[in-house]
N, C-alpha and C positions, 0 to 999 in steps of 0.2 A: 964171283957168284953168278949162276945162270939166271936170266930174266924169267919170271913167271908170267906167262901169257894166259889171261883168263878169257874163256869163251863159253857162252851158253850153248846147250845142245841144239836149240833151234837155230841159232846163228850159224853154227857149224854146218848143219844139214842144209839150210837155205843156201849158203855160199856154194856148196859143192853140187847139190842136186837140183836147185831151182832152174827151171827151163821154160821155154814157151813164150806166149804172148803176155803183154801187159794187159791184165784183165781189169778194166775200169767199169765193168757192168754195174748196174744199180744194185746196191745192197742197202737195206734199211740202216740208218744211223743207230737204231736201237738194237741191232742184231748182236753186237759184242756183249751187251748186258744180258740179252736174252740167251746168248750162248753160255755165259757164265752160270745163269740160273739152270740151264739144261744140264751143264756139267754137274752142278751140285745135286740136282734131282736124281740123276743117274747114279751118282756116288752114294746117295742115301738109300737107293733101292737095292744096292748090292748086299750080298749075304754077310752074316757075322764074320768077323775076321778080316774083312776088306779094309785096307788102309788107303786113305786118300792123301794126295799131295805129298808124296814120299820123295825126299831130297836124296839125290845121288851125285857122286862126283868121282873123278879119277884123274890121275896125273900121268902124262906121257912125257918121258924124258927123251930129249933129242940132243945131238951134239951141241946145239947152239942155245937151246931154251927148254923150259919146262912148260908144257901145255896143260893147263888145268881146265878140264871139261866138266861142266856141272849143269844140273837142271832138276826139275821136279816132275815125277811121274804122276799122271792123273790118278792112277789107282793100282794097287798090288793086292792080289789074293793068293795066299799060300794054302794049298790043300795037300792031302796025302799023296795025290796023284801028280800034281804039277804046281809050278809057280807061274801065275798069270800076271803079265804086265799089260795094263790097259791104257791106251791113248784115246781120248774122247774128242771127237770133232763134230761141230754143228755145220749144217750146210743148207743152202736154199735150193740146191740142185736136186733132181729126182734121184732117189736112191738106186734105181736101176742103172742109171748112167754112172753114178759114183762107183757102184760095185764093179762095173765093167772097166772103168778107167780110173782107178784110185790114184791119188796124188803121190808121186814118189817121195815127196818130202814128209808126208804123213807116216808112211811106212818107215822112212828113214829115222824119224824121231823115235818111233816106238821101238825100233831095233836097237838104236843106240842106248835108250833107257834100259832095255833088256840086257844089253851087254854090260852096262855099268853095274846093274844089280847082280848079274851073274858073277862079276868080279868080286863084288862086296860080300856075297853070300857063298861064293865058291860053288855055284850051281852047274850041273852038267848040261842042263837045257832049260829053256824058258819058253812058255807059250805066250806069243805076242798077239794081243787082241786090239784090233782097230774098230772102234765103235762110232758109227755115224748116226746123228739124229737129224731128221728132216725138220727144219724150223716151222714150216707151215702145218704139216700134218702130225708132227710128233712121232712119226714112225722111226723105228730103230733098225739099223743094219749092223750086224756084228761079223767081222771077218777075223779068223784066227789062223795062226801059223806057228807050229812048234819048231823052234830053232835050237840046234845044238850049240854048245859053247864055242866050238871051233868055228862054226858058221858065223856066229855073232862077232867073234873076234876078227875074223877075216873081213867082214863088212865094215866094222869100226876102223880097223887098220887102214882099209882102202880110203875111207873118208879122211882119216888123219893125214895120210900121205898126200892126198890131193889138196888138202888145206895147208899143209906145212909150208909150201912155197910162199903162200901169202902170209902165213904167220911169221916166217923167217923175214920176209920183207918188212912187216910191221915191227918186229923185234929189232932188226938192224936200224930201221928208221928211228925208233925211240932212243936207241943208244946214241945215234948221231945227233938227234935233236937235243937230248939232255946234255951231251958234251958241249954243244954250241951254246946252250943256255948257261951252263956252268961258267963258260968263258966270256959271256956277254957282259959288256960294260955299257953304261949309259952312253948314247950316241953323240953326246956333246961334251965339251971339256968341262962344263959346269952346268948345274941346274939353274933354271930361271928362279927368281925369287918366289917362294911358295910352292914350287913344283916338287921339290924334294919332300916337303912336309906332306903333300898329297900322296906321293908315291909310297911313303912309309905307312901312311894310314891305310892305303889300299892293300899293301903287303900284309900288314898285321891283321886286317879284317879277314883276308882269305886264309892266312895261316891258322888263325884261331877259330874261324867259322863264325860269321856274324854279319852285321849290316853296317853300312856307313853312308851318311848323307854329307856330300861335300859341295860347298859353294866356293867356286874359285873364279876370280875375275877373268874376263875374256883376255886371251893373249898369253896366259902362263904355260899353255901346252897341256891342257887337261887330258886329251886323248892319249898322248904319250905317257903322261904321269899315271894313267890308269892301266895301260897295256903293258908297259915295261915291268912293273912288279908282278902283274898277273902272270906274265910269261915266266918270270923267275919261279913262281910257285909251282908251275908245271914241272920244271926241272927238279925241284926239291920234293916232288911227290905229294904236295898238299892238295892238288886238284888235277883232274883228268882233262878238263875241257873248259874253254872260255866261250861264253856267249856274249858277243858285243851287240847289244840291243839298242836300236835307234829308231827314230820316228821319220827320218828324212834321208833322201839319197846323199845329201851333204854330209850327214853323219857317217854313212858308209864310206864316203870318199875320205873323210878324216881318218877313219880307222885304217883304211888301205894305205894312206900316206904314212901313217905312223909305223905300220908293220913293214912297209917298204924300207923305211929308214932303218929299222932294226935289222932288216935283212942285209942292208949294205955294210953293216958292221959285224956280220958273221952269223946272224941267227938263221937257223933252219926250222921252219914251222909250217905245218900244213894248215892252210886256211881256206875256207869256202865262203863265198858271198852268195847268199840265197836271193833269188829273184822270183817275184810272184809268177804263178803259173801262166796267167793270161799275158804276161809280158815276154816270157821266154819260149812259149810253145811254138814249134815250127809249123804246125798244121791245125790251127784252131777250128777250122770247119769240120774236121774229122771227129771231134768230140771224143778223143781217146778210143776210138773204135779200131780194133786191130785189123778189121777188114778194109778200112779206109786209110789208115795211117801206117806207113812203112816203118815208123819209129816205134810204134806200139807192137807191130807184128814181129815176133821173135825177139822182143826186147831182152828177156832174161837169157836167151841163148848167147847174146853178145855182151852181157853186162860184165862178166868177169874180165874179159880182155879189155873192156873200156876202163874198168877200175885200175887195172895194171898200167894202162897208158896214162891215166890221170895221175897216178902216183909218181910219175916222173916230174911232176910240177909241184911247186910249193904254193904258188898263188893261184887258186882255182876261182878266178873271177868269172863274171858272166861270159866274157868273150872266150876264155879258155874252155869253159864248160860247153859252150855251143860248138866250138871247133871240134872237140873230142866227140861230142854226141853225134855230130853230122858224120864224122869219119867212121864211127862204129855203128851208126844207125840205131841209136837208143833214144828214148824220150829224154829231152834235156832236163825237164823238171824233176822227174823221178830219179834220174841220174844224179842230179845235184843233192837230192835228199839222201840217196845212198852214200854219196861221197861224204856227207856230213857225219855219217856214222864213224868214219875213220879220220875225221879232221881234228886238229888240236884247237882250232879257233873257228867259230862260226859267226859271221857278221850278217845280221838279219834284222828285219823289222820287229818291233815289239810283239806283234801278234803271234809270232812263232813260239813265244814263251808264255803268253798270257791269254790270248783269245781262245775261249773254250771251243770255238768252231774249227780252228786251224792249227792249234799248237802242236809241236812235234811229239806225237805220241810215241814214236820209236825211242825217245829218250825219257819221257816223263810219265808214261802209263805203266812202266814197269817199276823196278826199284829206283828210288831217287839216287842219282849218281853224285859223284864228287865234282859238281859243276859250279862255275862262277858266273854270275850275271853282272855284267858291266852295263849299267843303264845310262846311256848317253842322253844329254839334254833332258834330264829326268822331269823337269817341270812340265814337259809335254805329256807325260804318262797319265796325269790326272784326268784330263778330258778324253784322251784316247781310251783309257780303261773304262770310263763311263760308257763310251760307245760300244766297247767290246762286251760289256755285261748288260747292255740294254738291247731290246728287240722291238720290232714293230711290224704291224700288218696294215696293208692298204686295202680298203674296200674295193677300189676299182680294179685291183689285180685279180680278184675273184670274178668280177664281171667280165673281164677280158678272157679269163680262163674258160668261163661258161660258153662264151661265143666261139672259142677255138675248138672245144670238144663236144659241142651240142649234139651233133649227129654221129659221133664216134664213140664216146665213152659215157653212156647214160648214168652209171653210178657216180662218176666223178662230177658230172654236170649237176646232178641232184645235190650232192654233198656241198659243192661250191655255192649252189643256190641258197641253201639253208644258211650258210655263213654270210652271204651277201644280204639276205633278208634281215638277219640279226644286226648287221652293220648299218643298214638303211635306218632301222629304228633308232640305233645309237646315234647315228648322224643327225637325225632330226632333233633328238633330245639335246645334243651338243649345240646345234644351231640355236635352239631356244635359250641355251645357257650363254650365248654370246660367241660361240665358235671354239671354246675351249673349256674343258672341265677335267677334274682329276679326282681320284679316289685312293684311299689307303687300302682298298680291298680289290680282289680280282673280279673281273666281269662275271656276272651271274649267267650260268648256262652255256657259256661259249666253249668251254673245254670239251663238253660232250660232242658238240658239232665239229670241232677241230679234229678230235680223235676219229670221228666218223670219216672225215675227209682223208685223213692219213691212211686209214684202212682201204678206202676205195682207190686212192691213187697208188698205194703200194702194190695192190693186187695186180694192177696193170703194169706199173714200172718194173716189177720183178720179172716180167716176161721179156724185158730188154728188146722190145720191138721198135724198129725205126718208124717215125711218124713226124710230120711237119709240126705237130703241136707238142712233141715230147719235151722240148726245152722249157716251155711255159708250165707244163705239169710238174717237171722236175724242180723248177725254181720255186713254185708255190709249195711243193712238198717240203723242201728243205727249210723254207722260211717258216712254215707252220711247225715243223719239227723243232726248230730252234726256239720258236716262241713258247712251245710247251715245255721245253727244257728249262727256260727261265721261269715259267709259270710254277714249276715244281720247287723252285728256289725262292719264290716270292716271300718277302718278309718286310719288316719295318724299314729296311733300307730301300725299298721300292715304292713307286707310286704308279697307278694306272692312269695314263693320260689319253684323252680323247681330243683330237684336233680336227675341226671341220673346215674345209676350204672348198667352196662351191659344191660339186657333187661328191667330192672325195672325203672320206673319213680315214684318218690315221689313228690306229690304236697302238699305244706304246706302253711297254713295261719298262719304266725308266729307273735306272740305277742312280740313286741320290749319293750314295757313299760307297765307292768301290773298294774301300780298305779291307773289308772282310775277304773278298775274292782275291785281292792281290796277296794278302797274307797267306792264303792257301797256296798260291802259285809260288811264293818264295820258299815254301817247304820243299820244292823240287830241287833246290840248289844248296850247296854248302855255304856260299856267301853271296851277298848282293851289295854292290856299290852303286849308289846313285850320285851322279855328278852333273853340275850345270853352273853356268855363270849367274843364274837367277833361281835361287831356292829360298825366297824371302816371304815370310819368316820361316825359320827352320822347323818350328814346332807344328806349323800348319802342314808342311810336307811330310813330316814324320807320322802324323796322324792319318792324313788322307791317303798316303801310299801304303798303309798297313804295316809299317815298320814296328819292330819290337821296341819296348821302352828302353832297352839297353843299347840300342843302335848308337854308334859313334856319330857325333856331329862335328864337322870341321868347316870353318869359314876362313878362307884365305883372302886377305886384302889385295887390292890391285898392286902389282909390283912396279907400276910405271909412275914417273914423277908427276905429282899432282899439278905442277905448273904447266904441264903439257895439255891439260884439258880445262877449258873455261866453260863453266856452266851458268846459265841464266834462267830465271823463272819470270815469265811475263804474268804478273799477278793481277792485272786489271781486266783479264778476259775470262768470260764465262763460256765454256764450250759444252755445257750440258745440252742435251737433245733439244730442249725447248728454245735455246738461245743460239742455235747454230747458224741459222740464216742471218741473224742479227750480227753475229761475230765474224762471219766469213770474210768480210772486207778487211777488218782489222788484222785478222790472221794473215791474209794475203800480203798486206802492207808490212807486217813484221817479217815475214819470210823474205820479202824483197830487201829490206834493210839488213837482215842477217846475212844473206848471200852476197849482197852488193859490197860488203865490207872488204871482201878479198876475192879475186877471181879464182875459181876452183870448182869442185864438184860437191854437191850437197844433196842430202836425202831428207825428205819431209814425210813423217808418218802420221796417219790419221786413224781414228777409231772405226771409220766406215767408208765405203766407196761413195756413198751419197754426199757426205760432208766433204770428202776430198774433191769431188767434182765441183761443188760450190766454190771452193777456194781456188781450184785450178782455173776455173772460168774467170774469176776476178784477177788472179795473178797474171794470166796470159795477156789480158788487155792493158795491163799497166807497166809491162816491161818490154824492152827491146834488146835484140842481140843476146837472147838467152835461149839455150837449148832446154826444152822442157820434155821430160819423160814421164809417162803416167802408167802405173801398173793397171793391167786389164784383168777382168774377172777370171778369164780362162787363159792361162799361160802355161805352156808345157816347158820341158827342160830347155829346149832350143830357144824359145822366146825369152826365158829367164836369162840364158847365157848372153843373148843379143842385148838385152837391157843392161846387164852388168858390164859388158864389154865397152859400152860407151863411157863408162867411168874410167877414163884414161888419165894417167899422170901427165900426159903430154898435151892435154886440152888447153887451148889458148883462150877459149870462150867459156863464159859462165854456164854451168850445167846444173839444173835443179830437177831432181827426180821426186816423184810423188808416189807413195806406197801406203799400204794398209798395215797397221800393227798386227802382229801375230801371223802375218802371211809369209809368202816365200822370200820376201826381202827383209822381213823383220828380224830374222835370225839366221845363223848358219852361213853368212856371207863374209868374206874377207876382202875389204877394200883398203889395202895397206898404203901408208904414206900419202902421197898427193892424190891418190885415187878417190879419197874422201876427206874433205876439209871440215865438214860439220854436218850436224843433223838437227832437225826440228821435230819434236814430239808434241803433237797437238792432242790435248786431253789426257786423262789419267788411265786410259786403256780399258775402261770397264766393258765387259761383254755386253752386248745388246740386252736391254731389259726385255724379258720374255717370261711366259708362264713357267717354263721348265726351270729357268734360273731362280725364279721366285720360290719354286718348290724346294730347291736346294737351300735357299735362304731360310725358309720356314723350318726345314729339317734341322739345320745347325743352330737355329735360334734357341734350341733347348739348352745349348751351352753358352748362349749369349754371343755367338760369333757368326750369325747367319749372313749378314751383309758382307763381312770379311771373307768368308769361305766361298760365297756365291759370286761376289763381284769384285771387292777391293783387291784381294790377293791375286786372283788371276789377272786383273787389270794391271797392277803394278809390275808384275813379272813381264808383261808385254812391253811396258815402258822401259824396263831395265834392259830387255833384250834389244829393243830398238836403239836406245842410247849407247849400248855397248858396241855398236858398229863403228864408232868414231876412232877409238884408240885400240889398235891391234898389236902394236909393238912399242918398244921403249923409245923408238925414234919418231913415232907419230905425234903430231900436234893437231888439235882441233877444238871446235866449239860445239856446245850443245845447248839448245834452247828448248825449255819446257814451257809449253803454252797452256796455262790453266791456273786460275786463282786457287784451286784446291791444293796444288803443290805446296802452297805456303802454310797449310794447316798442319797441325801436329799429326793427324791421322795418316798423312802421306809423307811428311818430312821425315818421320821416324823410320820409314821404309826405304828411303833413298840411301845409297851407299855413302860411306864416309869419304870416299875419294870424289864425291860430287858436291863439294862445298859451293852452293849456288848463291849467286847474287840476284836479288830481286830487282826487277826493272819495271817502270811504269810507262815509259814513253819510248818511241822509236829513237829519239835523239839520245836517250840514255844508253840504249843498246848499241847504237853506232859508236858512241864515245868509248864504251867498254871494249868493244871488239877492236877498234882502232888501236887502243892501248895494248891489247893482247897480241895482235898480229905484228905490231912493231917492236915488241919486246923479244929479245933473244931467249931461246929455250935454255 
């Protein structure tokens, strides 16, 4: 049976006819919605008998495949004299310019629609009408051309022939991919304990279309257990594309490693790893201006050949994308996005699926596809999603903008001044309230001023003129636009927060409960699988992540021998904020006793940098011949790698590292075997007490779970992540010390894993005795 290859009319036309520069000139974010409204208005104004949004399709059979071309015509009007096919486009350009230089893709779309309708109705000719509406003035330009059936068929056939080479490439690829998936076996002789159970749950969730929350202990191979069955469902036709969503580069690395492993046992799969625009751009100073950037100039002229070159590779990681983009002189970021359209698996940050500002509209703004979301380290999505759905404005940004445009853009200057004046008044009120205040309602009168600023800024930005102050205008414009987008969604899940610091006022629309927004995002996919070593308790995550009540929940216990991990609770120490200075010396002494029990490498985790610094100061003065490493506030990937490289299994000297819970060393690191002998977790990991966290607490107090949702559950998951660094394989042995008397209370003991049967200790001597016994006992 021949493969049926589906393609939209617009995709077909764009692939064949798109040419010229990458046009990143300013357009209002509201223009797409405005364009839709204009479409609908024009359609309503058409005479009786006019039909809007008419679906058409045709099949083109070739020796190797059946090409199914489909789309929706904006409007069809059948009269006694002619059948008119109308394609409506909105534009910010002057209509005179548009009329002289129409976009070939616009005419191409209209003619293909006309051809498909002529086939369906057996029409001898069709009048093709291209209708442009100028967004600012509302003026209309109508261009018509009557085309005979033979002319339309010739035009369509030419497009098909020019596309068929690519279609055949895609068809051949899918057959090869599916054949390798069909033969694909799990890459190891046996599953790790719990790994098969997870893989089965993932497979069934995707096959049936649903959601699953999976907590699986560190070390069972969660990434492979998620990707292997997901890949299988592609070959069986249950899904078209996998989105592997992660919060950190370490998550991307894990996905890459798992896919590399599957590739070594025969899998063929096209995968793209997306990199943020500011990290992959070759020419950041050019601001995507085709007159300044050779990669934007003529980008579309070279895009087809660059896609063909990329299709020779299965693993389209950042290095490969950059190499091909340089060779073919195309924008690497836009090239990577185009590649994602043809990829089987996309590895990317959470925001490409969830953030309303940057999510992949090419997938999610049209019809929801048969996609799978694999959400890696899903415990991170809670706070990340709050950030995505919250927005803020800073008073001083408008003050700086006024200074920048004062003698150049009087309307923008005045509009920013009105906002600044409003914020000065709000700042003084907030200062009188103690520096912070919140409200369950929107700020009074501000939206009018913000809309006024948008109009003034947009009028200048639409001219796309170069100016030294352009970036600050653009930045303020988009920030205000995003603020008003959330303004329109403001409900009981939000609070308005005012924070005053010196001369600054930060105004924030703060999302307390992201579940509603996430639930909407999950409608974009067929199935969503959330997995992490720490999703405790499961009902908290099911609620806060916006999962359905029917979502599957699976908790997989640690597969490793319990005797390999020795856990202790130092119950006589109070690490609450008020007692930290008092407890610092005792914590330092405990760390010394803990690490001194056996020469090796140790990591100590703290709730804050300040508390960590207190303990490091005391620890460093009381020890000798110990290598001390301390996490710094600003560490890039290279700094992180240098820090971890010092945790060598060959170290002959005691090494103690100090880090912050929830930071770059608190999760996502693998220090296997002798690279890490033990960890100390100081405190129960509570996020810093702050007004915003208290608002979350107050919001969830209506269900009697305010402190749990705002503080306890986020904190314990940081503890579990930090403690999970110790045992990574079934050969690892290590010790874990939890320092805080609260770990002995029921509220926290019930949240600790079963494979952490902890012994309570009161003195350093007790700890030393227990550790000596553990380290001298054979595993």
